[in-house]
Backbone bond lengths (Angstrom), bond angles and torsions (degrees), N, CA, C in turn:
res aa  C-N    CA-C-N  psi(-1)  N-CA   C-N-CA  omega(-1)  CA-C   N-CA-C  phi
1 M - - - 1.473 - - 1.530 109.43 -
2 N 1.340 117.52 127.58 1.458 119.65 -177.99 1.528 111.61 -78.30
3 L 1.317 114.93 170.10 1.462 120.50 -175.21 1.521 111.89 -60.59
4 E 1.329 116.77 -42.72 1.467 120.14 -178.57 1.523 111.20 -60.11
5 K 1.327 116.75 -45.77 1.458 120.47 -179.50 1.526 111.01 -64.77
6 T 1.326 116.58 -38.79 1.463 120.51 178.36 1.523 111.27 -62.36
7 L 1.344 116.08 -45.54 1.465 119.66 178.87 1.523 111.42 -66.07
8 D 1.336 117.13 -37.25 1.467 120.81 177.50 1.521 110.70 -59.54
9 N 1.321 116.27 -46.77 1.464 120.61 -178.11 1.523 111.75 -66.74
10 L 1.338 116.19 -42.10 1.462 119.95 178.79 1.520 111.14 -63.46
11 H 1.330 116.10 -43.79 1.466 120.43 -179.95 1.525 111.13 -63.50
12 E 1.325 116.72 -40.34 1.462 121.01 179.61 1.523 111.18 -62.32
13 K 1.332 116.88 -43.53 1.463 120.65 -178.62 1.520 111.70 -66.52
14 V 1.335 116.24 -41.70 1.464 120.05 -178.11 1.521 111.19 -68.14
15 T 1.328 117.40 -46.42 1.469 120.42 -175.73 1.528 113.07 -70.46
16 Q 1.322 118.06 -14.55 1.464 121.01 177.64 1.530 112.33 -85.19
17 K 1.327 117.21 -11.75 1.453 121.42 179.48 1.529 110.01 -80.74
18 R 1.325 116.04 126.29 1.467 119.48 -176.59 1.527 111.87 -63.79
19 V 1.332 116.68 -34.62 1.460 118.92 -178.91 1.523 110.70 -62.69
20 F 1.326 117.12 -37.31 1.463 120.31 177.71 1.522 111.07 -73.99
21 Q 1.309 117.51 -33.17 1.467 120.86 177.10 1.529 110.50 -62.29
22 L 1.330 115.54 -46.59 1.462 120.24 179.45 1.526 111.00 -66.43
23 F 1.328 116.33 -39.56 1.462 120.08 179.67 1.521 110.90 -64.99
24 T 1.317 116.92 -35.87 1.471 121.10 179.83 1.519 110.87 -65.56
25 V 1.337 116.41 -45.44 1.469 119.96 177.96 1.523 110.03 -61.07
26 F 1.330 116.19 -45.21 1.466 121.41 178.58 1.532 111.00 -58.22
27 T 1.324 116.87 -44.18 1.462 121.90 -177.69 1.520 111.19 -67.18
28 R 1.325 117.15 -42.37 1.464 120.16 178.57 1.518 111.51 -59.75
29 I 1.325 115.99 -48.06 1.470 120.14 -177.92 1.524 110.54 -66.31
30 L 1.331 116.55 -42.11 1.464 120.42 -178.85 1.528 111.53 -62.86
31 L 1.323 116.77 -43.78 1.464 119.73 179.28 1.521 111.34 -67.43
32 A 1.325 116.54 -39.00 1.462 119.73 178.24 1.522 110.49 -61.71
33 I 1.335 116.31 -43.69 1.465 120.69 178.08 1.525 110.49 -62.81
34 G 1.336 116.28 -35.59 1.453 119.87 179.71 1.515 113.45 -69.42
35 F 1.331 117.35 -21.38 1.462 121.19 -178.46 1.525 113.69 -95.87
36 I 1.303 117.47 -30.08 1.466 119.60 -173.53 1.533 113.10 -66.05
37 P 1.353 119.81 -51.12 1.482 118.51 -179.09 1.531 114.31 -57.91
38 P 1.354 120.24 -43.89 1.470 118.30 179.33 1.530 113.79 -67.45
39 S 1.339 116.33 -21.87 1.463 118.59 -177.28 1.528 112.18 -77.89
40 I 1.312 117.69 -28.07 1.469 121.32 -174.27 1.527 112.75 -63.54
41 P 1.353 120.21 -50.78 1.480 117.86 178.56 1.522 112.62 -61.90
42 K 1.323 118.11 -30.86 1.465 120.11 178.11 1.521 110.51 -67.74
43 I 1.338 116.37 -45.10 1.461 120.08 179.64 1.536 110.97 -62.62
44 L 1.341 115.70 -38.94 1.460 120.77 179.49 1.533 112.58 -81.56
45 Y 1.328 115.64 0.92 1.454 123.38 -179.70 1.526 111.43 56.22
46 K 1.322 113.68 54.93 1.459 121.30 174.91 1.529 108.70 -117.77
47 P 1.335 118.32 150.08 1.470 120.69 -179.11 1.527 111.25 -57.36
48 F 1.328 115.52 140.13 1.461 120.63 -178.09 1.522 111.67 -83.96
49 T 1.340 117.06 -25.30 1.456 121.28 -178.34 1.521 109.72 -146.76
50 V 1.334 116.08 158.96 1.466 121.27 177.98 1.524 110.86 -106.55
51 L 1.326 116.59 10.17 1.454 120.10 178.85 1.530 110.22 -66.42
52 P 1.331 118.31 143.49 1.482 120.93 -178.65 1.528 111.29 -74.58
53 D 1.331 115.25 167.15 1.461 121.06 178.88 1.522 112.40 -64.39
54 S 1.320 117.32 -21.29 1.461 120.70 179.63 1.522 112.23 -68.29
55 H 1.324 116.32 -20.22 1.464 121.36 177.20 1.528 108.57 -91.94
56 P 1.344 118.91 134.64 1.471 120.17 -177.72 1.518 113.75 -56.05
57 V 1.343 116.53 -39.91 1.464 120.13 -179.90 1.524 110.06 -67.78
58 G 1.336 116.14 -45.59 1.457 120.00 178.67 1.511 111.89 -62.95
59 H 1.335 116.60 -39.50 1.465 120.65 178.62 1.520 111.04 -61.70
60 Y 1.330 116.21 -42.35 1.470 119.64 -179.19 1.523 111.21 -65.60
61 F 1.332 117.02 -50.60 1.461 119.44 -176.05 1.522 112.34 -69.78
62 N 1.319 117.79 -31.08 1.459 119.59 175.33 1.525 110.87 -67.82
63 A 1.333 116.40 -38.45 1.463 120.10 176.18 1.530 110.64 -66.92
64 L 1.337 116.00 -40.87 1.467 120.29 178.03 1.526 110.54 -62.58
65 Y 1.320 116.40 -38.50 1.470 121.49 179.54 1.528 110.73 -62.13
66 Q 1.324 116.68 -34.12 1.461 121.12 -178.18 1.529 113.00 -73.35
67 T 1.338 117.77 -10.49 1.470 120.02 -179.40 1.522 112.05 -75.39
68 G 1.318 117.39 -10.88 1.464 120.47 175.74 1.515 113.72 71.08
69 F 1.324 116.19 -110.17 1.461 120.51 -174.00 1.530 111.45 -61.08
70 Y 1.330 117.13 -37.03 1.468 118.85 179.85 1.523 110.94 -61.93
71 Y 1.330 116.40 -37.05 1.466 121.44 177.09 1.527 110.22 -59.81
72 Q 1.323 116.47 -44.82 1.464 120.65 177.75 1.529 111.21 -69.68
73 F 1.327 116.32 -37.49 1.464 121.11 178.85 1.527 111.29 -58.62
74 S 1.329 116.96 -42.55 1.462 120.32 178.72 1.525 111.06 -63.24
75 G 1.338 116.20 -35.45 1.466 119.52 177.04 1.516 111.82 -67.40
76 W 1.336 116.88 -42.74 1.462 120.14 177.60 1.521 111.07 -63.31
77 G 1.310 116.63 -38.10 1.458 119.90 178.57 1.518 111.40 -61.85
78 Q 1.320 116.87 -41.58 1.458 121.16 179.64 1.529 111.84 -66.07
79 I 1.308 117.05 -44.92 1.461 118.71 -175.95 1.526 111.50 -72.50
80 I 1.331 117.70 -33.05 1.468 120.33 176.68 1.521 110.06 -66.66
81 A 1.334 116.71 -42.94 1.464 120.42 177.43 1.524 110.71 -60.36
82 A 1.335 116.53 -40.80 1.460 120.95 -179.58 1.523 111.43 -64.66
83 V 1.330 116.86 -45.01 1.468 120.62 -179.20 1.527 110.53 -65.30
84 L 1.319 117.32 -42.40 1.463 120.49 178.71 1.525 111.46 -62.35
85 L 1.320 116.93 -35.26 1.464 120.65 177.88 1.527 112.12 -64.00
86 L 1.317 116.51 -32.85 1.465 120.81 -175.50 1.527 112.85 -77.66
87 I 1.313 118.31 -15.85 1.464 122.63 -178.52 1.524 108.87 -101.55
88 P 1.346 118.33 116.19 1.473 119.91 -177.59 1.522 114.16 -52.22
89 R 1.317 117.42 -37.29 1.457 121.25 -177.64 1.524 112.02 -65.44
90 T 1.325 116.93 -30.55 1.466 120.69 -175.54 1.529 112.34 -116.15
91 S 1.321 116.96 12.09 1.464 119.93 -175.09 1.525 112.42 -61.44
92 H 1.335 117.07 -32.63 1.469 119.10 179.54 1.525 111.19 -67.91
93 L 1.337 116.87 -34.92 1.466 120.22 175.84 1.532 110.26 -68.23
94 G 1.332 115.67 -39.73 1.459 119.85 177.02 1.512 111.95 -62.04
95 A 1.343 116.54 -41.02 1.467 120.49 178.52 1.525 110.96 -64.31
96 L 1.333 116.22 -40.37 1.462 120.32 178.94 1.526 111.55 -65.05
97 M 1.325 117.26 -39.05 1.464 120.76 177.88 1.520 110.94 -71.44
98 F 1.328 115.51 -41.38 1.458 121.49 -175.00 1.525 111.07 -65.11
99 F 1.333 116.10 -39.81 1.462 121.41 -171.10 1.529 113.45 -57.63
100 P 1.346 120.64 -56.19 1.475 118.57 -178.77 1.526 113.03 -67.17
101 I 1.336 117.15 -30.07 1.462 119.73 179.17 1.522 110.52 -65.28
102 I 1.341 116.39 -47.54 1.466 119.46 -176.05 1.522 111.02 -73.33
103 I 1.339 118.31 -30.95 1.456 120.09 175.07 1.524 109.78 -62.49
104 N 1.332 116.37 -43.69 1.462 121.23 177.92 1.526 111.10 -61.46
105 I 1.334 116.38 -43.01 1.465 120.74 -179.69 1.525 110.59 -66.41
106 A 1.341 116.80 -39.65 1.462 120.64 -179.90 1.527 111.27 -63.14
107 V 1.330 116.08 -43.85 1.466 120.16 178.22 1.527 110.08 -65.59
108 L 1.327 116.55 -39.47 1.466 121.09 -179.89 1.525 110.96 -62.41
109 T 1.328 117.02 -50.47 1.469 120.19 -176.77 1.525 111.61 -63.54
110 A 1.341 116.78 -32.50 1.461 119.67 177.88 1.524 111.33 -73.56
111 S 1.325 117.26 -36.40 1.465 120.86 -174.41 1.527 113.19 -77.72
112 V 1.345 117.76 -29.67 1.467 119.71 -178.15 1.531 112.36 -97.86
113 G 1.326 116.72 4.97 1.461 119.59 176.01 1.511 113.67 73.44
114 F 1.324 117.34 39.76 1.462 122.52 177.88 1.529 107.51 -77.42
115 K 1.329 117.36 91.35 1.463 122.43 -171.54 1.525 112.22 -57.72
116 G 1.335 114.73 129.81 1.461 120.36 177.63 1.508 113.16 82.36
117 T 1.324 116.69 -43.29 1.461 120.79 -175.93 1.519 111.50 -65.46
118 W 1.338 117.34 -32.11 1.461 120.17 -178.30 1.525 111.41 -59.72
119 L 1.341 116.42 -34.80 1.460 119.53 -179.87 1.526 110.38 -70.48
120 I 1.323 116.59 -40.32 1.461 120.96 179.12 1.524 110.47 -63.49
121 T 1.327 115.94 -46.37 1.469 119.05 -178.57 1.530 111.32 -68.43
122 L 1.332 117.22 -30.42 1.461 120.19 175.96 1.528 110.28 -65.55
123 L 1.329 116.68 -43.24 1.465 120.72 177.67 1.527 110.77 -64.73
124 M 1.330 116.50 -37.53 1.466 120.17 177.11 1.529 110.56 -65.25
125 A 1.333 116.65 -37.47 1.466 120.36 178.17 1.527 110.65 -65.58
126 L 1.324 117.04 -39.90 1.466 121.03 177.18 1.525 110.21 -64.98
127 A 1.339 116.20 -40.14 1.462 120.38 178.26 1.522 111.07 -64.66
128 A 1.329 116.67 -39.83 1.467 120.47 177.83 1.526 110.68 -65.01
129 T 1.327 116.93 -37.36 1.464 120.78 176.23 1.524 110.47 -62.08
130 Y 1.313 116.01 -41.45 1.468 120.86 177.10 1.528 111.41 -61.06
131 L 1.331 117.14 -42.35 1.459 120.53 -178.70 1.522 111.86 -67.19
132 V 1.326 116.72 -36.69 1.465 119.76 175.73 1.530 109.37 -63.54
133 A 1.329 116.56 -43.28 1.464 120.48 179.18 1.530 111.13 -65.44
134 W 1.327 117.34 -34.90 1.460 121.04 179.30 1.528 111.28 -60.67
135 D 1.317 116.90 -37.28 1.463 121.69 179.85 1.525 111.68 -94.67
136 Y 1.323 115.70 29.69 1.464 121.57 179.16 1.518 112.17 -53.49
137 D 1.322 117.02 -40.02 1.472 120.01 -177.16 1.518 111.77 -64.40
138 R 1.324 117.47 -29.02 1.456 121.04 -178.96 1.531 111.82 -89.95
139 L 1.326 115.67 -15.09 1.461 120.35 -176.98 1.518 113.08 -113.88
140 K 1.327 117.90 -1.14 1.465 121.24 -172.98 1.532 114.34 -59.85
141 P 1.345 120.06 -26.44 1.475 117.70 175.61 1.521 113.66 -60.76
142 I 1.337 117.28 -16.86 1.457 119.94 175.68 1.531 109.91 -66.97
143 L 1.341 116.37 -32.19 1.462 121.46 -176.15 1.520 113.01 -96.57
144 F 1.337 117.27 -32.54 1.458 120.44 -172.28 1.525 110.60 -123.39
145 Q 1.333 115.27 146.90 1.457 120.73 178.08 1.529 110.18 -66.65
146 T 1.320 116.21 142.10 1.463 119.80 -179.59 1.528 112.53 -126.55
147 R 1.312 117.98 3.59 1.458 121.06 -179.98 1.526 109.99 -110.63
148 E 1.312 115.80 147.11 1.456 121.40 -170.58 1.524 113.74 -76.36
149 E 1.321 118.68 -31.72 1.459 121.33 -168.08 1.521 112.31 -117.43
150 K 1.337 114.19 158.14 1.452 121.45 167.94 1.528 108.04 -103.50
151 T 1.306 116.21 166.91 1.467 119.55 178.45 1.524 110.37 -65.04
152 R 1.334 116.18 150.06 1.464 120.36 175.82 1.524 108.73 -76.34
153 P 1.329 118.25 128.31 1.471 120.00 -176.47 1.530 112.06 -65.74
154 L 1.318 114.82 143.63 1.458 121.23 174.57 1.533 109.05 -83.97
155 P 1.317 118.76 156.06 1.474 120.51 177.46 1.526 110.89 -59.33
156 L 1.322 116.79 122.75 1.471 122.91 177.73 1.533 111.24 49.70
157 Q 1.335 115.82 45.08 1.461 119.41 -170.62 1.529 113.74 -63.56
158 F 1.322 118.05 -27.32 1.463 119.24 179.67 1.531 112.22 -80.74
159 V 1.319 115.69 -1.30 1.464 121.25 173.95 1.523 110.20 -111.85
160 T 1.327 115.79 -50.27 1.468 120.25 -174.93 1.523 112.98 -66.68
161 I 1.340 116.67 -41.11 1.472 118.94 -177.83 1.531 111.15 -66.67
162 P 1.349 119.74 -49.93 1.471 118.54 176.97 1.530 113.06 -59.53
163 L 1.348 117.28 -39.32 1.459 119.49 178.53 1.514 111.74 -64.90
164 F 1.325 116.23 -38.60 1.469 120.61 178.94 1.525 110.54 -58.54
165 F 1.333 116.84 -46.81 1.467 119.96 -178.44 1.523 111.33 -74.16
166 A 1.337 117.80 -30.03 1.465 120.14 176.75 1.525 110.33 -66.31
167 V 1.329 117.17 -44.07 1.462 121.48 176.41 1.521 110.10 -63.93
168 G 1.329 115.50 -39.26 1.464 119.68 177.77 1.518 111.50 -59.98
169 G 1.349 116.42 -39.22 1.457 119.83 177.66 1.521 111.70 -63.14
170 A 1.339 116.27 -40.22 1.468 120.42 178.39 1.528 110.58 -65.35
171 I 1.320 117.02 -39.97 1.469 120.71 179.19 1.520 110.69 -64.64
172 V 1.323 116.51 -40.12 1.468 119.92 177.18 1.528 110.06 -61.26
173 A 1.349 117.24 -39.32 1.464 120.43 178.91 1.526 111.21 -64.59
174 V 1.341 117.14 -38.79 1.466 120.72 177.99 1.521 110.57 -63.34
175 I 1.336 116.21 -45.47 1.472 120.45 178.58 1.519 110.02 -62.60
176 W 1.335 115.07 -41.70 1.463 121.73 179.20 1.534 110.13 -57.62
177 A 1.338 115.07 -45.98 1.462 119.77 -179.45 1.527 111.15 -68.01
178 Y 1.308 117.56 -38.18 1.473 122.04 -176.94 1.524 111.86 -63.98
179 I 1.328 115.50 -41.24 1.473 118.29 -178.23 1.526 111.72 -89.28
180 G 1.346 116.15 -3.78 1.461 119.85 176.82 1.508 114.05 70.53
181 L 1.311 116.19 33.13 1.463 120.06 -178.83 1.522 109.80 -77.04
182 G 1.307 117.48 134.28 1.452 121.37 178.42 1.516 112.09 80.95
183 S 1.317 114.85 -173.94 1.473 119.55 -177.35 1.524 110.99 -125.92
184 F 1.326 116.92 39.25 1.459 120.74 179.87 1.533 109.96 -71.58
185 Q 1.326 114.73 137.69 1.464 120.16 177.77 1.526 111.49 -83.96
186 N 1.336 115.85 -29.61 1.454 120.36 -176.67 1.523 109.36 -132.91
187 Y 1.327 115.23 103.59 1.454 118.64 -177.74 1.532 112.32 -77.22
188 F 1.346 117.30 -14.55 1.461 119.38 173.69 1.535 110.02 -67.61
189 T 1.327 115.08 -38.39 1.465 119.50 175.57 1.524 110.32 -64.11
190 L 1.330 115.25 -41.99 1.463 119.80 177.84 1.522 110.48 -60.96
191 A 1.346 116.83 -41.34 1.458 120.39 179.09 1.523 110.77 -61.98
192 G 1.327 116.60 -40.54 1.463 119.61 177.92 1.513 112.11 -64.80
193 I 1.330 116.40 -40.48 1.464 120.70 -179.95 1.528 110.86 -65.35
194 L 1.337 115.40 -48.26 1.463 119.14 -178.71 1.526 111.55 -67.42
195 S 1.318 117.61 -33.09 1.468 120.08 176.44 1.524 110.30 -66.84
196 G 1.322 116.37 -40.50 1.466 120.30 177.62 1.510 111.81 -63.73
197 I 1.336 115.29 -42.63 1.466 119.49 177.37 1.526 110.09 -63.09
198 G 1.341 116.03 -43.15 1.466 120.39 178.48 1.515 111.73 -62.24
199 L 1.333 116.96 -39.75 1.469 121.20 178.47 1.518 110.68 -62.40
200 F 1.325 116.59 -47.02 1.464 121.22 179.20 1.527 110.32 -62.53
201 F 1.327 116.16 -44.41 1.462 121.34 178.56 1.531 110.13 -59.39
202 G 1.332 116.48 -42.25 1.454 121.11 -179.18 1.515 112.83 -65.23
203 I 1.331 117.17 -37.13 1.465 120.58 177.62 1.521 110.55 -63.50
204 I 1.334 116.48 -47.11 1.465 120.70 178.19 1.526 110.40 -62.72
205 F 1.336 116.00 -40.80 1.463 122.21 178.75 1.529 109.60 -59.26
206 G 1.330 117.39 -47.86 1.459 121.63 -177.63 1.513 112.67 -63.22
207 I 1.330 116.50 -42.36 1.466 120.35 179.19 1.520 110.66 -64.68
208 H 1.328 115.59 -45.47 1.466 119.78 -179.35 1.530 110.68 -62.07
209 Y 1.325 116.17 -44.34 1.469 120.30 -179.93 1.523 111.44 -62.42
210 R 1.325 116.37 -38.17 1.464 120.73 -176.84 1.520 112.34 -62.60
211 F 1.317 117.50 -37.09 1.461 120.64 -174.34 1.531 113.45 -104.61
212 M 1.320 117.91 7.27 1.458 121.20 179.57 1.526 110.83 -75.16
213 R 1.314 116.33 134.11 1.458 121.51 178.84 1.524 110.16 -87.61
214 V 1.335 116.25 141.66 1.466 121.66 -179.37 1.523 108.51 -140.57
215 G 1.322 115.35 178.60 1.458 119.74 174.06 1.511 113.69 85.43
216 K 1.320 115.01 -167.02 1.458 121.61 -174.70 1.517 111.51 -74.04
217 L 1.328 115.22 161.56 1.448 121.12 178.95 1.525 110.53 -73.03
218 E 1.324 116.07 151.16 1.447 120.11 176.91 1.527 109.40 -64.26
219 K 1.321 116.15 137.39 1.460 120.89 -176.05 1.505 112.43 -67.61
220 S 1.309 117.00 -24.60 1.467 120.54 -176.16 1.508 112.33 -78.52
221 R 1.314 117.42 -6.53 1.463 120.24 -177.20 1.524 110.84 -108.73
222 E 1.299 114.42 150.35 1.455 120.96 174.99 1.505 108.07 -125.78
223 I 1.312 117.15 112.27 1.440 122.66 -178.53 1.509 109.07 -93.27
224 I 1.326 115.48 119.96 1.470 120.08 -177.02 1.521 109.53 -95.35
């Protein structure tokens, strides 16, 4: 039995248990409630804490407050994630949004010595991980391929593509020298550097193109 089938069977058994169903609803609501109050002062552009700059936590949040729009943006991100979590149809999107936000907060609270709070945010991060796993069926294309075909290979693609970008790098250096951009003393050196970068870029490009999936979805899969 392959990994995908094993995870499918495990997920099916867990999600059919009523105790896990009730726990999932409880966790979604609890996490949403935990995100909404902190998001409101950020959206309204009000200070999140009254701690002085001499305290690491106060210094961080005071600096964050000075970022202006980014401070409000983080608040909007939190409240949107919370609302999406509360709606069954969009709960998987809420879990996906919630997960990186709470991981960042958990690492932050641990690193700046936010006493007590680090444990709460760690538990919230574990809960968010559980919610992502709960919606495995809706997120499984992130882990497994769902398209039938790979790209059709180009003639000598691992040679032609890197050479194309290497030549492109040299052409950019010529244009750069012609218009006198920058203060390079030796544009031949610049051409070599840009050609090398183009060559490396082309190699990565060729490998990525070779293994990229395209075309219609596999008939055996149902993407929710």
